[in-house]
N, C-alpha and C positions, 0 to 999 in steps of 0.2 A: 399200597393200593388195595382196596377191598371192593367186593361186589355190594351194591346197595342193599340187596335182599339180606345179606349177612349182617349188616350193621343195624338193621331195623328191629332186631329181636328185643322185646320188652317195651316197645314204644307205644303200645295201645293205639293202634291205627284205626281210624274211622273210615277212610276212603283213600284209594290209590288211583291216580290217573297216569297211565303209562306203564312201561315194563321196568321192574326193579332189577333186571339182569343187566346192569350197567356198572362200569368201573367208577369208583369214587377215590379221589386222591387226598381229600381233606374234608373235615367236618368243621364248620365255622358258624358262629352266631353274630359275627360282626361283618356287615356287608362290605366293609373296606378291605377285609382279608380274603374275599372271594377270588378264586382263580379258576381257570378252566378245570372242569371235572370236580369242583367243590360241591359239597352238600351244604346248602345254607338253611339254617334253622331260624325261623322268625320268632323272636321272643317279644311278647308284649311287655312294655315297661311303663313306669309311672310318668316319664317325660318323653320317651321315644318308643314308638311301636315298630318292631322289626318288620311287621307286615308291610309297612309303608316303603320298605327298602327292597322288597321282592323284585320290582322291575329293574332296579340298579344291579341286584345280584345276578339276574338273568343276563343283563348286558355284559357283565364281567365274566360270564362263562360258566355260571353255576349249572351243573348237570341235574341237580335235584333240589327241590324246595320242600321243606317240612314246615307245616303251618297249622294254626288252629282254625283260621278262616280261609277256606279255599277261594282262590281268585276266580273271578267269573270266566266264562268261556272266552269272552272277548279279550280278557287280560292274560290268558294262558297262551303258551306256544308249544307246538308239537315236539320241539327239540329238548324239552325239559320235563322231568318227572315230578309230579306233585303228590305229596303225601299229607293227608290231614290227620292230626292226632288230637287227643283230648287235652294234653298239656305239653306245650313245647319245651318248657323248662325241664320237666321231668324226662321228656323224650331225649333232650340234648345229652343228659348224663349217660343214658343207655347207648346212644349212638357213639359217643366219645369212648365209652368203655369197650364196646364191641370193636370199634375201629382199632383200638390199641390191644386187642386180644385179651380183654378183661384181666388186667394185671392184678387186681385185688383177689383173684382166685388163687394166686400163688404168693401173695404178700399179706402178712398179718398186719392189718390196719386197726389201730386203737384210736378212737375219736373222743376228744375231751370237750365237753360243753359246760357252760355255766357263766355267770356274770364275771366272776373274779377267779383267778387261779389257773385259767386254761394254759397260759403261756408257761408258767412255772412248772406245772405238771408235765406238759408235753416236752419241754426242754430238758427237765431232769430225767425223764424217761429215756430220751434219746442219748443223753450223756451216759446214763447208766448202762444202756445197751452197748455203747462203744467201750465202756470199761469191762464189759463181759466179752469183749472181742467179737461182738455180733455186728454185722453190717446192717445199718438202719438208716431210715430217712426221717426227716422232720418237716412238718408243715406248720408254721406258726406266724404270729403277728410280727415278730422281730425278724425272722429269716426262715428260709427253707434250706434244708441240708440234705445232701445225698452222701451218706457216710460223713466225712469231714469237709466236703466241698460245699461252699455256701452258694445258694441260688437265691438271688434277691427276691424279697416278698413285696407284693403290692397290695394284697388283701389278706385278711386273716385266713380266709379260705379261698383258694383260687376258683375261677369259673370252671365248669365241668370239663371243658376241652383242655385247659391248662392243667387241671388236677390229674386227669387220666394220663396225660403225657408225662407228668411228673412221676406218677406211679410207675409208668413203663420205664422211665429213665432209672428209677431206683432199682427195679428188677434187673435191668441191663448191667447195673453196677454191683450186682450180687446181693442186694439188700433182702433180708428176710422179714424185717419189721418196719412199720412206719407209725410214728406217733404224730397226731395232728389235732389242731384246734378246729372245732366246729362251731362257728359263730351262729347266732340266731338268724342273721341275714342269710347266711349260706343255707341253713336248714329250711328256712321259709322259701328260698329260691331253688330248692332241690339240687344244690350243687354237688351233693353226695349221691345223687341218683345214679344207679348203675354200679355203685361200689359195694362190695361185700365186706362187711366189718367183722373183725374178730372180737371186738369189745367196745363198749361205750362207757364213759365216765362222766358223772355229774358232780360238779363241785359245789355250787350254790346258785341262788337266783335272787337278785335285788333290783332296785330301780335303775333301768338303763334302756336306751334305744326305744323309748316310747314314742319318739318323733317318727320312727319307722313303723313300729307295730301298732300304734294307736292306743292300746291299753295293755295292762299287765297280764290279763288272761291270754291275749294273743301272743305275748312274749313267752309266757309259760308253755303255750301250745307248740310254739316253734321249737323250744328246747326239747320238749317231750317227744316230738316227732322222731328224734334220733333213736330213742329207745323203743318206740312203737314199731320201727322198721328193722330192728335187729333180728337176725335169724335165731332159731332155737339153739344152734350150736355155739352162739356167742355168749359172752358174759356182760351183764349190766351192773356196773359198780356205782353205787349211789352213796351220798354223804348222809349218814344217819343223824347228824347234828343239824342239817340244813332244813329250813322251811321248804316244803314241797319236794323234799328228797324222796318220800314214798310215792308222791304223785307221779314223778318221772317214770317209775317202773311199774305202774299199775297194770298196764296192758301189754307189757313186753313179753315176747316169747322166749327171750334169753334167760339164762340162769342169773338170778339176782344175788349180788354180793354187796355187803355194806362195809363202810369204814367210818371211823369217827374218833373224837377225843373226849366226848362227854357221854353220849348215849351208848347203850349196848350195841355192839357191832361185831361182824366177823373178824375185822382187823381193827384193833383198838390201841390207841396211843394215850399215854398220860404224861403231861408235862412235869418234869422234875425241876428243871431250872430254865429260866428264860431271861437272857440278858443281851446286851449289845455284843457280847463275845460269841453268842450263839445259843442253841437249844440243847438241853439234855432231855431225851424222851425215854419212856419205858414202853416199847412197842412190841406187842405180841409176846410179852414175857422177856424181852431182851432190851438191853440198854443201847441207845443210839446217841452219839454226840455229833452235832452238826454246826457248821458256821452260819446257817440260816437263822434268822431271828423272827420272833413273833408267833402268836398262837395260830394265825392263819397258815403260816408255813409248817407248823406242826401238822395241820390238817392236810396240806399239800403233800408233805413227805409221807404221810400215812397212805394217801391215795396212790402215790408212786410205788410204795412198798406193796400195796395190795395188788396192783396191776402186775408187778414183777412175780408175785407168788402165783397169780392166775395164769401167767405165762410159763410157770414151772421153773422159774429161776431160784437158785438156792437161797434160803433165807439169810444165813449168816454172811454169805458173800454179798448179798444185796445190802445188808446193813453196813458192812465194811465200806462198800463203794459209796453209799449215800453219805457217810461221814466225811468224805473227801470233796463233796460237791459244793460249789459256790452258787449264789443266787444268779439267775439269768440277768442279762443286761436290763437295767431300769426297773428291776423288781426288788425293792428294798436293797438297792445297791449302795454299799458304803463307799464313800469317796475319801481317800486318804491324801491329805495335802496340808500345807501350812505347818503350824507347830504340832498339829495332831491332838490338841486339847479341846477342839470343837468337833463333835461328831456330826458328820454330814451324810445325808442319805438322799438318793434320787429314787422316786417310785412313780409308776405309771398310774397311780390312783386317780381316776377321772370320773368316778361316781361317788355320791354321798356315802354309800356303804363302804366302798373301798377306802376312801379317805378316812372315815371314822375308824376302820380297823387298823390302819397304819398309825394314826395318831394315838389311839388307845394302846397299841403295842408300845409306842415310844414313851408314853406316860408310865407304862408298867416297867420298862427296862431302863429308863434314864437313871444315871447314877448321880448321887449327891455330889456336888462339887462346889467350888468357890462362887459360882454364879448364884444370884439371889432371885430365884423364881419362887413360885408358890411353895409354902412350907419349907423354904430353904433348899429346895431341890433345883437341879439344873432346869433351865427354861427350854421350851420347844418353840422354835421360830419356823413358821410355815409360809412358804411361797406357793401360791396356787392360783389358777385361773380356770376358765371354762371355754370350750371350743365354740367357734361360731358355726352357724348353720346346722346346729344339732339341738337336741332336746333342751328347750329353754326352761322347762319347769324345774330342772335340777339346779339351776344357777343360784337362786337364793338359799337353797338347802346346802349347797357346797360351802357357801360363805358362812352360813350359820354353824355348820359342822366344824369348820376350821376354827371359828371364834370360840366355840364351846370347849374345844379340846387342846388348842395351842395357847401359848402365853403371848405371842406376838404374831400377827398375820399381815402378810403383804399380798394383796390381791393384784394380779397382773394378767397379761395376755397369755393365752394358750396358743391355739391355732385359730385366729379370728376369722380366717377365710374371707368371705365377702362382707362380714359385718364390721361395724365400727367398734374397736376395742373398748372405747369409753362407754358405749351403750351396753356392752356385755357386763362391764364392771358395775354399771348403774343397776342392772337387774340383779347382780349378785348382792349388792348393798341392801336391796329390799328385804333380804332375809335377816338383817342385823337389827338388834334392839339398841337403844342409846348407850347402854353399858358396854355392849360388845364393840360398838363403834370406837370406843376409846383405845382399844388395842389393835385396831386395824388401820393400815395405810394402803395407798393405792399408787400403782405405777404401771402404765400401759407398756413400758419398755421392759421386757422380761429380763434382759441382761442387767439393767439397772436395779431391778427388784432383787435379783440374786446378789448383786454386789451390796445392796443395802442390808440384806440379811447378814452377810458376812461381816460388814462393818459393825453391826450392833451386837454380834455374838461375843459372849464371854467364855472363859475357860469352863468346860463341863457342859456347855449348852449343846443342844441338838438342833441342826437345821434340816428341815425336810423341804425338798423341792418336788412338788407333786404335779402330776397331770400328763407329762409327755414321756417320761421314762426313757426308753431306748431310742426314741425318734432323734434323727440328726438334722431336722429341719423345722422351720416355722412357716406355716402356710398363711400367706397374706395376699388378699385380692387375686387369688388364682395362681400365685407363684410360690414356689417353695424356696425359702431362703435358708442357707446353712445355719443351723443352730443346734447346739449339743448341751443339754443341761449339765451332764457330767463334766464336760470340759470347762464350761463357764463357771461351775461351782469350784472346781479345782483351781482354776486361775484366780478366782476371787479370794479363796482361802489363802493361797500363796501371797496374795497382795496385802490382805488385811489381817492375817493371823500369824505373821512371822514371829 
């Protein structure tokens, strides 16, 4: 329980009607969660406006209402305190942080943003911290963790109320660090408002989420806001190799640090060897051997190493621990099954750039074998789809990318959601020319598409199942049906490659 006056700090108040010397037992933005003595924050949304639910919140016992549009005198009641603020999304973060005694003042929080690599960098940092015997939390697309306890994740970045509660739980468990993904949606919606960050990390930025942001400049601005708001005592780590890497830190007050594998950087890695067995890097003058594969993972590992050094962790111990880490679930995850002579990989790549990077990596590291692909090399078979109710402009680009870089392509369903899977495949096909069409087949049944790839695979071939990665479901018409790419791929390999 907190006094209302104590949780309003930082909320940029325009008007108060009533006394703020009242007790508050919860802060909520969902009117269905309102209980007696709740403070209800009315958030304007694209489909639902929380201001319309103020009367219902009052009937449910809300003691205070925080809003952008003050209800009229006729709509107000003397039993409720009304606070008008400039931005309720931003205010919600401050109220939630204050309600939980501002946990990030005692927790070192590192936020990672970018189109690709967020999950890998955050997850590896958490695993690295645990290997250093440090108590640490993780906030990611795949899962949230408090030390080694898994807390299910529903969003890449939780809402401010859930996020601050999670930070508080981490502190209660003795955590000293938290590594978290910061999605563009979360940054645009001020979900990190009220959080004091120790550092921010930028991985890269490419075509994604334009259905939400509207255009690429708005997408860049959302990512950049993380660094604009960093305090002077924080560090801002940016990818020297990435487009817009310097843009991200232009106006930051934080100390700027760079990392990269190509350009001059404060932390520099050079790839010595890159194969399906892993990477050998020369990183800041030392050798690193790792089971992770691909040039993009060389970049991710360099980012992880750079954060560790900024946190003061020993360089040689960091390199030793990194050499023992595997890829996070669904991120270039190798699936061992069947005879083992077909290389099978599951990856979350669901943007044109991410898919291109994965396929280019596989083209580089595939080993020559008895399979008869281009130039006598092993073939790459790619199973990929596009999600429904999301950015439609990337659908033809995804298909074209797959057809340009893989030897055989099976277009299939991802999470069709409310859309017709056949219609999604039709839009993907629009990106293919007649020559590319010859090596592309279609199957709206994702399980059958994976089985088909395994049936066609020959010894030495590489199968990539892209798009869903760690997900354990397929969303169809508002329902989530159990589906696991890794399990389906393993089952199919055992069936068809014995």
